[in-house]
C-alpha positions as CSV (number, residue, x, y, z in Angstrom):
1,M,0.0,0.0,0.0
2,N,2.8,2.5,0.9
3,R,4.5,1.7,-2.3
4,I,1.5,2.6,-4.4
5,V,1.0,5.9,-2.4
6,G,4.7,6.7,-2.9
7,M,4.4,6.1,-6.7
8,I,1.3,8.3,-6.9
9,G,3.0,11.0,-4.9
10,R,6.1,11.0,-7.0
11,R,4.0,11.3,-10.2
12,L,2.0,14.2,-8.9
13,M,5.1,16.0,-7.7
14,R,6.7,15.5,-11.1
15,Q,3.7,16.9,-12.9
16,M,3.6,20.0,-10.6
17,I,7.3,20.6,-11.2
18,N,6.9,20.2,-14.9
19,K,4.0,22.7,-14.9
20,G,6.1,25.2,-12.9
21,V,9.1,24.9,-15.2
22,D,6.8,25.5,-18.2
23,A,5.1,28.4,-16.6
24,G,8.5,30.0,-15.8
25,I,9.6,29.6,-19.4
26,D,6.4,31.2,-20.7
27,K,6.6,34.1,-18.2
28,T,10.3,34.8,-19.1
29,L,9.8,34.7,-22.8
30,G,6.3,36.2,-23.0
31,A,5.3,39.5,-24.6
32,K,6.0,42.6,-22.6
33,K,3.5,44.8,-24.4
34,D,0.5,44.5,-26.7
35,K,1.1,43.2,-30.2
36,R,-0.6,46.3,-31.7
37,D,1.9,48.6,-30.0
38,M,4.9,46.6,-31.3
39,S,6.9,47.3,-34.4
40,R,7.3,44.6,-37.1
41,S,10.8,43.6,-35.8
42,E,9.5,43.3,-32.3
43,R,6.7,41.0,-33.4
44,E,9.3,38.9,-35.3
45,Q,11.5,38.7,-32.2
46,L,8.4,37.6,-30.1
47,Q,7.6,34.9,-32.6
48,A,11.2,33.7,-32.6
49,S,11.3,33.6,-28.8
50,K,8.0,31.6,-28.7
51,T,9.6,29.1,-31.2
52,N,12.7,28.8,-29.0
53,S,10.6,28.4,-25.9
54,K,8.8,25.5,-27.5
55,R,12.1,23.9,-28.4
56,A,13.3,24.4,-24.8
57,K,10.2,22.8,-23.4
58,K,10.6,19.8,-25.7
59,G,14.2,19.4,-24.7
60,L,13.4,19.6,-21.0
61,R,10.7,16.9,-21.4
62,V,13.2,14.7,-23.1
63,L,15.7,15.2,-20.3
64,R,13.1,14.5,-17.7
65,K,12.1,11.3,-19.4
66,I,15.8,10.2,-19.6
67,G,16.2,11.1,-16.0
68,R,13.5,8.7,-14.9
69,F,15.4,5.7,-16.2
Protein backbone atom coordinates (compact mmCIF):
# COMPACT_ATOMS: atom_id res chain seq x y z
CA MET A 1 0.00 0.00 0.00
CA ASN A 2 2.76 2.46 0.94
CA ARG A 3 4.53 1.68 -2.30
CA ILE A 4 1.47 2.65 -4.37
CA VAL A 5 0.99 5.87 -2.40
CA GLY A 6 4.66 6.73 -2.95
CA MET A 7 4.39 6.11 -6.69
CA ILE A 8 1.32 8.32 -6.94
CA GLY A 9 2.98 11.04 -4.85
CA ARG A 10 6.10 11.04 -7.04
CA ARG A 11 4.00 11.26 -10.18
CA LEU A 12 1.97 14.20 -8.86
CA MET A 13 5.12 15.97 -7.70
CA ARG A 14 6.74 15.47 -11.12
CA GLN A 15 3.67 16.90 -12.85
CA MET A 16 3.64 19.96 -10.59
CA ILE A 17 7.35 20.59 -11.15
CA ASN A 18 6.92 20.24 -14.92
CA LYS A 19 4.02 22.71 -14.87
CA GLY A 20 6.08 25.18 -12.86
CA VAL A 21 9.05 24.94 -15.22
CA ASP A 22 6.81 25.46 -18.25
CA ALA A 23 5.11 28.44 -16.61
CA GLY A 24 8.49 29.98 -15.80
CA ILE A 25 9.65 29.63 -19.39
CA ASP A 26 6.40 31.19 -20.66
CA LYS A 27 6.64 34.09 -18.23
CA THR A 28 10.28 34.77 -19.05
CA LEU A 29 9.81 34.73 -22.82
CA GLY A 30 6.32 36.21 -22.96
CA ALA A 31 5.25 39.46 -24.56
CA LYS A 32 6.02 42.61 -22.61
CA LYS A 33 3.50 44.81 -24.41
CA ASP A 34 0.46 44.53 -26.66
CA LYS A 35 1.07 43.24 -30.19
CA ARG A 36 -0.64 46.31 -31.68
CA ASP A 37 1.93 48.56 -30.02
CA MET A 38 4.91 46.58 -31.34
CA SER A 39 6.91 47.27 -34.44
CA ARG A 40 7.32 44.57 -37.08
CA SER A 41 10.79 43.62 -35.84
CA GLU A 42 9.52 43.30 -32.26
CA ARG A 43 6.73 40.99 -33.40
CA GLU A 44 9.26 38.87 -35.30
CA GLN A 45 11.45 38.67 -32.20
CA LEU A 46 8.44 37.62 -30.14
CA GLN A 47 7.60 34.87 -32.62
CA ALA A 48 11.23 33.68 -32.60
CA SER A 49 11.28 33.58 -28.80
CA LYS A 50 8.05 31.57 -28.75
CA THR A 51 9.58 29.08 -31.18
CA ASN A 52 12.69 28.83 -29.03
CA SER A 53 10.62 28.36 -25.88
CA LYS A 54 8.75 25.48 -27.52
CA ARG A 55 12.10 23.87 -28.37
CA ALA A 56 13.34 24.40 -24.82
CA LYS A 57 10.20 22.80 -23.37
CA LYS A 58 10.56 19.79 -25.67
CA GLY A 59 14.21 19.44 -24.71
CA LEU A 60 13.38 19.60 -21.01
CA ARG A 61 10.69 16.95 -21.45
CA VAL A 62 13.21 14.65 -23.13
CA LEU A 63 15.74 15.23 -20.34
CA ARG A 64 13.10 14.53 -17.69
CA LYS A 65 12.13 11.28 -19.39
CA ILE A 66 15.76 10.22 -19.63
CA GLY A 67 16.24 11.09 -15.96
CA ARG A 68 13.47 8.71 -14.93
CA PHE A 69 15.41 5.67 -16.17
